[in-house]
C-alpha beads as a LAMMPS data file, in Angstrom:
LAMMPS data file: protein, C-alpha beads

94 atoms
93 bonds

1 atom types
1 bond types

-500.0 500.0 xlo xhi
-500.0 500.0 ylo yhi
-500.0 500.0 zlo zhi

Masses

1 110.0

Atoms # bond

1 1 1 53.539 345.135 271.187
2 1 1 52.341 341.816 269.413
3 1 1 56.351 341.071 269.048
4 1 1 56.953 341.265 272.713
5 1 1 53.620 339.203 273.747
6 1 1 55.188 336.614 271.522
7 1 1 58.766 336.816 272.890
8 1 1 57.152 336.915 276.809
9 1 1 54.630 333.799 275.646
10 1 1 57.808 331.768 274.314
11 1 1 59.631 332.509 277.297
12 1 1 57.048 331.420 279.551
13 1 1 56.759 328.296 277.250
14 1 1 60.146 327.442 277.855
15 1 1 59.988 327.822 281.701
16 1 1 57.045 325.635 281.872
17 1 1 58.500 323.324 279.606
18 1 1 61.785 323.211 281.782
19 1 1 60.067 322.524 284.792
20 1 1 57.641 319.780 283.001
21 1 1 61.072 318.381 282.107
22 1 1 62.433 317.953 285.571
23 1 1 59.081 316.941 287.366
24 1 1 58.426 314.036 284.637
25 1 1 62.322 313.090 284.802
26 1 1 62.428 313.124 288.719
27 1 1 59.300 311.171 289.269
28 1 1 60.331 308.578 286.501
29 1 1 63.671 308.383 288.197
30 1 1 62.124 307.443 291.801
31 1 1 59.483 305.032 289.852
32 1 1 62.554 303.210 288.255
33 1 1 65.274 303.271 290.534
34 1 1 63.848 304.426 293.988
35 1 1 60.919 302.067 294.705
36 1 1 61.240 302.144 298.606
37 1 1 60.590 306.239 298.566
38 1 1 57.428 305.938 296.315
39 1 1 56.099 303.583 298.869
40 1 1 57.128 305.634 301.884
41 1 1 55.534 308.500 299.717
42 1 1 52.482 306.391 298.966
43 1 1 52.292 305.592 302.753
44 1 1 52.646 308.773 304.025
45 1 1 49.188 310.630 302.872
46 1 1 46.408 310.899 304.853
47 1 1 43.717 307.987 305.529
48 1 1 41.187 310.021 303.757
49 1 1 43.707 310.316 300.583
50 1 1 44.401 306.452 300.867
51 1 1 40.921 305.536 300.919
52 1 1 40.093 307.377 297.471
53 1 1 43.085 305.887 295.912
54 1 1 41.366 302.887 293.637
55 1 1 44.572 300.550 293.246
56 1 1 46.310 300.506 296.192
57 1 1 49.521 298.989 294.783
58 1 1 50.756 298.324 291.392
59 1 1 52.833 295.562 290.148
60 1 1 56.610 296.565 289.702
61 1 1 56.082 296.034 285.883
62 1 1 54.120 298.504 285.696
63 1 1 55.864 300.948 287.873
64 1 1 58.796 300.414 285.569
65 1 1 56.817 300.986 282.666
66 1 1 55.370 304.326 283.834
67 1 1 58.814 305.135 284.547
68 1 1 60.113 304.722 281.721
69 1 1 57.494 306.712 279.989
70 1 1 58.022 309.292 282.207
71 1 1 61.721 309.421 281.627
72 1 1 61.039 309.441 277.682
73 1 1 58.258 312.360 277.870
74 1 1 60.750 314.118 279.801
75 1 1 63.636 313.607 277.020
76 1 1 61.085 314.555 274.456
77 1 1 60.409 318.091 276.664
78 1 1 64.102 318.507 277.233
79 1 1 64.813 318.341 273.212
80 1 1 61.924 320.702 271.872
81 1 1 63.332 323.437 274.924
82 1 1 66.653 322.862 273.310
83 1 1 65.163 323.188 269.743
84 1 1 63.062 326.641 270.853
85 1 1 65.659 328.020 272.770
86 1 1 68.582 327.515 269.830
87 1 1 65.743 328.744 267.459
88 1 1 65.152 331.823 269.754
89 1 1 68.918 332.609 270.197
90 1 1 69.679 332.582 266.389
91 1 1 66.409 334.682 265.578
92 1 1 68.126 337.332 268.206
93 1 1 71.615 337.008 266.463
94 1 1 70.331 337.004 262.961

Bonds

1 1 1 2
2 1 2 3
3 1 3 4
4 1 4 5
5 1 5 6
6 1 6 7
7 1 7 8
8 1 8 9
9 1 9 10
10 1 10 11
11 1 11 12
12 1 12 13
13 1 13 14
14 1 14 15
15 1 15 16
16 1 16 17
17 1 17 18
18 1 18 19
19 1 19 20
20 1 20 21
21 1 21 22
22 1 22 23
23 1 23 24
24 1 24 25
25 1 25 26
26 1 26 27
27 1 27 28
28 1 28 29
29 1 29 30
30 1 30 31
31 1 31 32
32 1 32 33
33 1 33 34
34 1 34 35
35 1 35 36
36 1 36 37
37 1 37 38
38 1 38 39
39 1 39 40
40 1 40 41
41 1 41 42
42 1 42 43
43 1 43 44
44 1 44 45
45 1 45 46
46 1 46 47
47 1 47 48
48 1 48 49
49 1 49 50
50 1 50 51
51 1 51 52
52 1 52 53
53 1 53 54
54 1 54 55
55 1 55 56
56 1 56 57
57 1 57 58
58 1 58 59
59 1 59 60
60 1 60 61
61 1 61 62
62 1 62 63
63 1 63 64
64 1 64 65
65 1 65 66
66 1 66 67
67 1 67 68
68 1 68 69
69 1 69 70
70 1 70 71
71 1 71 72
72 1 72 73
73 1 73 74
74 1 74 75
75 1 75 76
76 1 76 77
77 1 77 78
78 1 78 79
79 1 79 80
80 1 80 81
81 1 81 82
82 1 82 83
83 1 83 84
84 1 84 85
85 1 85 86
86 1 86 87
87 1 87 88
88 1 88 89
89 1 89 90
90 1 90 91
91 1 91 92
92 1 92 93
93 1 93 94
Protein backbone atom coordinates (compact mmCIF):
# COMPACT_ATOMS: atom_id res chain seq x y z
CA UNK A 1 0.00 0.00 0.00
CA UNK A 2 2.82 2.44 0.83
CA UNK A 3 4.49 1.87 -2.53
CA UNK A 4 1.28 2.64 -4.40
CA UNK A 5 0.69 5.87 -2.46
CA UNK A 6 4.28 6.89 -3.08
CA UNK A 7 3.84 6.37 -6.82
CA UNK A 8 0.56 8.28 -6.79
CA UNK A 9 2.21 11.15 -4.94
CA UNK A 10 5.07 11.18 -7.42
CA UNK A 11 2.68 11.20 -10.37
CA UNK A 12 0.72 14.09 -8.83
CA UNK A 13 3.96 15.95 -8.20
CA UNK A 14 4.96 15.51 -11.84
CA UNK A 15 1.55 16.74 -13.04
CA UNK A 16 1.59 19.81 -10.80
CA UNK A 17 5.17 20.61 -11.78
CA UNK A 18 4.27 20.36 -15.47
CA UNK A 19 1.35 22.72 -14.90
CA UNK A 20 3.63 25.09 -12.97
CA UNK A 21 6.20 24.91 -15.76
CA UNK A 22 3.62 25.80 -18.39
CA UNK A 23 2.04 28.61 -16.36
CA UNK A 24 5.32 30.27 -15.40
CA UNK A 25 6.71 29.89 -18.91
CA UNK A 26 3.57 31.42 -20.42
CA UNK A 27 3.64 34.45 -18.11
CA UNK A 28 7.37 34.86 -18.64
CA UNK A 29 6.85 34.88 -22.39
CA UNK A 30 3.97 37.34 -22.10
CA UNK A 31 5.99 39.74 -19.96
CA UNK A 32 9.00 39.63 -22.27
CA UNK A 33 7.50 39.41 -25.75
CA UNK A 34 3.91 40.65 -25.48
CA UNK A 35 3.64 43.61 -23.09
CA UNK A 36 0.66 44.92 -25.07
CA UNK A 37 -1.41 41.86 -24.10
CA UNK A 38 -0.33 42.17 -20.47
CA UNK A 39 -1.51 45.80 -20.49
CA UNK A 40 -4.85 44.76 -22.02
CA UNK A 41 -5.22 42.08 -19.34
CA UNK A 42 -4.36 44.61 -16.63
CA UNK A 43 -6.94 47.08 -17.94
CA UNK A 44 -9.63 44.39 -18.34
CA UNK A 45 -9.79 43.82 -14.56
CA UNK A 46 -12.87 45.22 -12.77
CA UNK A 47 -12.56 48.69 -11.23
CA UNK A 48 -12.47 47.41 -7.65
CA UNK A 49 -9.54 45.14 -8.49
CA UNK A 50 -7.69 47.99 -10.21
CA UNK A 51 -8.13 50.12 -7.07
CA UNK A 52 -6.56 47.33 -4.96
CA UNK A 53 -3.42 47.24 -7.12
CA UNK A 54 -0.75 49.21 -5.31
CA UNK A 55 1.49 49.60 -8.36
CA UNK A 56 -0.40 50.55 -11.49
CA UNK A 57 2.38 50.13 -14.06
CA UNK A 58 5.88 48.76 -13.58
CA UNK A 59 8.79 50.03 -15.65
CA UNK A 60 9.52 47.92 -18.73
CA UNK A 61 12.91 46.87 -17.33
CA UNK A 62 11.28 45.37 -14.22
CA UNK A 63 8.68 43.53 -16.31
CA UNK A 64 11.42 42.01 -18.49
CA UNK A 65 13.42 41.06 -15.40
CA UNK A 66 10.40 39.32 -13.85
CA UNK A 67 9.73 37.61 -17.19
CA UNK A 68 13.30 36.30 -17.34
CA UNK A 69 13.03 35.05 -13.75
CA UNK A 70 9.76 33.27 -14.53
CA UNK A 71 11.25 31.68 -17.63
CA UNK A 72 14.29 30.56 -15.61
CA UNK A 73 12.17 28.97 -12.88
CA UNK A 74 10.06 27.37 -15.59
CA UNK A 75 13.18 25.79 -17.10
CA UNK A 76 14.29 24.55 -13.68
CA UNK A 77 10.85 22.98 -13.15
CA UNK A 78 11.05 21.30 -16.56
CA UNK A 79 14.52 19.89 -15.85
CA UNK A 80 13.39 18.60 -12.45
CA UNK A 81 10.29 16.96 -13.99
CA UNK A 82 12.47 15.29 -16.63
CA UNK A 83 14.84 14.05 -13.91
CA UNK A 84 11.96 12.59 -11.86
CA UNK A 85 10.38 11.02 -14.93
CA UNK A 86 13.64 9.37 -16.02
CA UNK A 87 14.25 8.14 -12.48
CA UNK A 88 10.75 6.65 -12.33
CA UNK A 89 11.12 4.97 -15.70
CA UNK A 90 14.47 3.48 -14.72
CA UNK A 91 12.97 2.17 -11.49
CA UNK A 92 10.09 0.55 -13.39
CA UNK A 93 12.41 -0.97 -16.02
CA UNK A 94 15.02 -2.19 -13.55
